C-alpha positions in Angstrom: 111.6 105.9 122.2 113.7 103.1 123.7 112.2 100.9 126.3 113.7 100.7 129.8 115.5 97.5 130.7 112.5 96.4 132.8 110.0 96.9 130.0 112.4 95.2 127.6 112.4 92.1 129.9 108.6 92.3 130.0 108.4 92.4 126.2 110.8 89.4 125.9 108.7 87.4 128.3 105.6 88.3 126.3 107.2 87.3 123.0 108.3 84.0 124.5 104.7 83.2 125.3 103.8 82.0 121.8 100.1 81.7 122.4 99.8 85.3 123.7 102.1 86.7 121.0 100.2 85.1 118.1 96.9 86.0 119.6 98.0 89.6 119.7 99.0 89.5 116.1 95.8 87.9 114.9 93.7 90.2 117.1 95.6 93.3 115.9 94.9 92.3 112.3 91.2 91.7 112.9 90.7 94.9 114.9 92.7 96.9 112.4 90.6 95.7 109.6 87.4 96.4 111.4 88.5 100.0 112.1 88.2 100.5 108.3 84.8 98.9 108.1 83.4 101.7 106.0 86.0 101.0 103.3 85.3 97.2 103.4 81.5 96.9 103.8 79.4 99.8 102.6 76.6 100.6 100.2 78.3 103.8 99.2 81.3 104.1 96.8 84.7 104.9 98.3 85.5 107.3 95.4 83.5 108.6 92.5 84.6 110.5 89.4 81.8 112.5 87.8 82.4 115.0 85.0 86.0 115.3 85.9 85.5 115.9 89.6 86.1 113.5 92.5 83.6 112.7 95.2 84.0 110.7 98.5 80.6 109.4 99.4 82.0 107.4 102.3 82.9 110.7 104.1 80.4 113.2 102.7 76.7 113.7 101.9 75.9 114.2 98.2 72.4 114.9 97.0 71.2 113.1 93.9 71.1 116.5 92.1 74.9 116.5 92.4 75.0 113.7 89.8 72.2 115.1 87.5 69.2 113.5 89.4 66.0 115.1 90.5 66.0 114.8 94.3 67.7 116.8 97.1 68.0 113.7 99.3 71.2 111.7 99.5 72.0 109.7 96.4 71.2 106.0 96.5 74.3 104.9 94.7 73.0 101.3 94.1 69.9 102.7 92.2 70.3 102.0 88.5 69.5 105.6 87.6 72.2 107.0 89.9 74.7 104.4 88.6 73.8 105.3 85.0 74.1 109.1 85.7 77.6 108.6 87.2 78.8 106.3 84.4 77.4 108.5 81.6 78.3 111.8 83.1 74.6 112.8 83.7 72.9 112.1 80.4 69.1 112.4 80.2 68.8 108.9 78.6 69.4 107.4 82.1 65.9 108.3 83.2 64.4 106.2 80.4 66.5 103.0 80.3 69.2 103.1 83.0 70.1 99.4 83.0 70.3 99.3 79.2 72.6 102.4 79.1 74.8 100.8 81.8 75.1 97.6 79.7 76.0 99.5 76.6 78.6 101.5 78.5 80.2 98.4 79.8 80.1 96.8 76.4 81.7 99.9 74.8 78.8 100.3 72.3 77.3 103.4 73.9 77.5 106.6 71.8 76.1 110.0 72.7 77.0 113.7 72.3 78.7 115.1 75.4 79.3 111.6 76.8 82.0 111.7 79.5 82.3 108.4 81.3 82.6 108.4 85.1 83.4 105.6 87.5 83.1 104.6 91.1 85.3 102.5 93.3 83.2 100.2 95.5 84.1 98.4 98.8 84.7 94.6 98.7 81.3 94.1 100.4 78.6 96.3 98.8 76.5 96.4 101.9 76.6 98.4 105.1 75.4 96.9 108.4 71.9 98.3 107.9 71.6 97.8 104.1 68.7 95.7 102.9 69.9 93.1 100.4 68.0 92.8 97.2 67.6 89.0 96.9 64.5 87.0 96.2 63.1 84.7 98.9 62.0 84.9 102.5 64.5 86.2 105.1 66.8 85.0 106.6 68.5 84.0 103.4 71.3 81.3 103.3 74.9 82.1 102.4 75.8 82.4 98.7 78.3 84.3 96.5 76.4 87.5 97.1 76.2 87.2 100.9 79.0 85.0 102.2 77.4 84.5 105.7 73.8 84.9 104.5 71.3 87.5 105.7 69.4 88.0 108.9 65.7 88.2 109.4 65.5 91.7 107.9 67.7 90.8 104.9 70.8 92.6 106.1 74.1 91.1 105.2 75.5 89.1 108.2 79.2 89.5 107.3 78.9 93.3 107.2 77.1 93.3 110.5 79.8 91.1 112.0 82.6 93.4 110.9 80.8 96.5 112.3 79.7 94.6 115.4 83.2 93.4 116.2 84.5 96.9 116.0 81.7 98.3 118.2 82.2 95.5 120.8 85.9 96.0 121.1 85.7 99.8 121.2 83.0 99.6 123.8 85.1 97.2 125.9 88.2 99.3 125.6 86.5 102.4 126.7 84.5 100.8 129.6 87.4 98.6 130.8 90.0 101.4 130.6 87.8 104.0 132.4 86.5 101.6 135.0 89.9 100.2 135.7 91.4 103.6 136.3 88.7 104.6 138.7 88.9 101.2 140.5 92.7 101.2 140.8 92.7 104.8 142.1 90.0 104.0 144.7 91.6 100.8 145.8 95.0 102.5 146.1 93.5 105.3 148.3 91.8 102.8 150.5 94.7 100.5 151.0 97.4 103.2 151.4 95.6 105.3 154.0 93.4 102.6 155.7 91.6 103.5 158.9 88.3 105.3 158.8 88.7 106.2 155.2 89.0 102.5 154.3 86.1 101.5 156.5 83.7 104.1 155.2 84.7 103.4 151.6 84.2 99.7 152.0 80.6 100.2 153.3 79.9 102.5 150.3 81.2 99.9 147.9 79.2 97.2 149.5 76.0 99.2 149.1 76.9 100.3 145.5 77.7 96.7 144.5 74.4 95.5 145.7 72.5 98.0 143.5 70.7 96.1 140.7 72.5 97.6 137.7 70.3 95.9 135.1 67.2 97.6 136.5 69.0 101.0 136.6 70.1 100.6 133.0 66.5 99.7 131.9 65.0 102.6 133.8 67.6 105.1 132.5 67.0 103.9 128.9 63.3 104.3 129.4 63.8 107.9 130.5 66.6 109.0 128.2 66.4 106.6 125.3 69.0 104.0 124.3 72.4 105.3 123.1 76.0 104.1 123.0 77.5 106.7 125.3 74.8 106.4 127.9 75.4 102.7 128.0 79.2 103.3 128.3 78.6 105.7 131.2 76.3 103.3 133.0 78.6 100.4 132.6 81.5 102.4 134.0 79.3 103.6 136.8 78.7 100.0 137.9 81.9 98.4 136.7 84.6 100.4 138.6 84.3 98.3 141.8 85.7 95.2 140.1 89.4 96.0 140.8 89.0 97.9 144.1 89.3 94.8 146.3 92.5 93.4 144.8 94.3 96.7 144.6 93.3 97.6 148.1 94.6 94.2 149.4 98.0 94.8 147.6 98.3 98.3 149.0 97.4 97.1 152.5 100.1 94.5 152.3 102.8 96.8 150.9 102.2 100.0 152.9 104.3 98.8 155.9 107.2 97.3 153.8 110.7 98.6 154.2 110.9 100.5 150.9 107.7 102.4 151.7 108.9 103.3 155.1 112.2 104.5 153.6 110.4 106.6 151.0 108.4 108.2 153.8 111.5 108.9 155.9 113.1 110.6 152.9 110.0 112.9 152.6 108.6 111.4 149.3 105.0 112.5 148.8 102.1 110.1 149.2 101.0 110.1 145.6 104.6 109.4 144.4 104.9 106.5 146.8 101.5 105.1 145.8 101.7 105.3 142.0 105.5 105.2 141.3 106.6 102.6 143.9 103.6 100.6 145.1 101.4 100.4 142.1 103.9 98.5 139.8 104.1 95.8 142.5 100.3 95.6 142.6 100.0 95.3 138.8 100.5 91.5 138.7 97.4 90.9 140.9 95.5 93.6 139.0 96.3 92.2 135.6 95.2 88.7 136.8 91.6 90.0 136.9 91.7 91.9 133.6 90.7 89.0 131.4 87.6 88.5 133.5 86.7 92.2 133.3 87.2 92.3 129.6 85.2 89.2 128.8 82.6 90.3 131.4 82.2 93.6 129.6 81.7 92.0 126.2 79.3 89.5 127.7 77.4 92.2 129.5 76.9 94.2 126.2 75.9 91.0 124.4 73.5 90.1 127.2 71.8 93.5 127.2 71.5 93.4 123.4 70.1 89.9 123.6 67.5 91.0 126.1 66.6 94.1 124.1 68.0 96.6 126.6 71.3 97.4 125.0 72.3 99.5 122.1 69.7 101.0 119.7 68.1 98.4 117.4 69.7 100.0 114.4 73.2 99.4 115.8 75.4 96.5 114.5 75.1 94.4 117.6 76.5 90.9 118.0 74.1 90.3 120.9 71.2 91.1 118.5 72.6 88.6 116.0 72.6 86.0 118.8 68.9 86.8 119.5 68.1 86.3 115.8 69.9 83.0 115.9 67.6 81.9 118.8 64.5 83.1 117.0 65.4 81.6 113.6 66.5 78.0 114.4 65.8 77.2 110.7 68.8 79.4 109.8 71.8 77.7 111.4 74.3 80.1 109.8 73.2 82.8 112.2 74.0 80.6 115.3 77.3 79.4 113.8 78.4 83.0 113.0 77.5 84.3 116.4 79.2 81.4 118.2 82.4 81.5 116.3 82.6 85.3 116.4 82.3 85.4 120.2 84.5 82.3 120.7 87.4 83.7 118.6 87.1 87.3 120.0 87.0 86.2 123.7 89.7 83.5 123.3 92.2 86.0 121.7 91.6 88.6 124.4 92.0 86.1 127.2 95.3 84.7 125.7 96.6 88.3 125.3 95.9 89.4 128.8 97.3 86.1 130.2 100.5 86.9 128.4 100.5 90.5 129.7 99.9 89.3 133.2 102.8 86.8 133.0 105.1 89.5 131.4 104.6 91.7 134.5 105.2 88.8 136.9 109.0 88.8 137.9 108.7 85.2 138.8 107.6 84.1 135.3 110.2 83.1 132.7 109.8 81.3 129.4 112.2 79.0 127.8 
């Protein structure tokens, strides 16, 4: 679909803002990679061939008995017995000396009746965000060739947790910011356009609602209902929608008596059409000015709750929990450096992108 001339001008303005454009490219690559985290960092193979059939453990549950094992529980693919059963096609010798059989298969010296070799395609990082790393020593363990960013205090791979945590933080921010912004823009437009008693009553409600201690409410709700991702999303939206009401209300109060609005009313144009087709685009510059603060505030709010222990469940790949571990393990500086650079890069890219979007919507801004 071709862009309108107005949107083409906005895109050209955004492209000419080199910092915003390159930030968008870098962020898109990082976020795109994190969306496929299960194929990059996982303790399950992406694809397995066993006795001529193909299996996808990343997507499906397979019991150990599917590969000739003894248990109905999910196969632990890093277990030497399971690896041997897959490589050998389910031979009974794997129960006696699995590691020896694997070495013989790799060396090409293994011979047995009915042997049909299988294989497995593994992710680049053989650990998920909750996988315990099998390395000697006391946790947290320093970086090495096996764990490029080391492990945390429960021997989980830090790089895998950063990949999953980055995706979780961005998706959480997009959902919360998008929903809260829609509610706030609609509420501010209604207030500013109609004014009068509606505006007065709405303002008092917002003042009371904004004064509610949101952190205490979140703690109480988590104590009653338990911690979950979607409950935290709902609570953050519930307390975050007021952020844009003031600026949108001010823009609509300023514009509602301008000539083009009066002309539209005289022609019989409906209120909703006037508000969202004619007035809202003119209010977007001021609205987008606040978006970087809302985005960074949402990410900071999630990290703060996780740091305090009132955020996502403890099993979730949380960047805030990684920051807490850095505080509790000062002898492991790789945790602090990882948390700092992850937040610094993520927040900087988002701020630069939204600054470029804001300037692209501003008709007074041009770039040479």
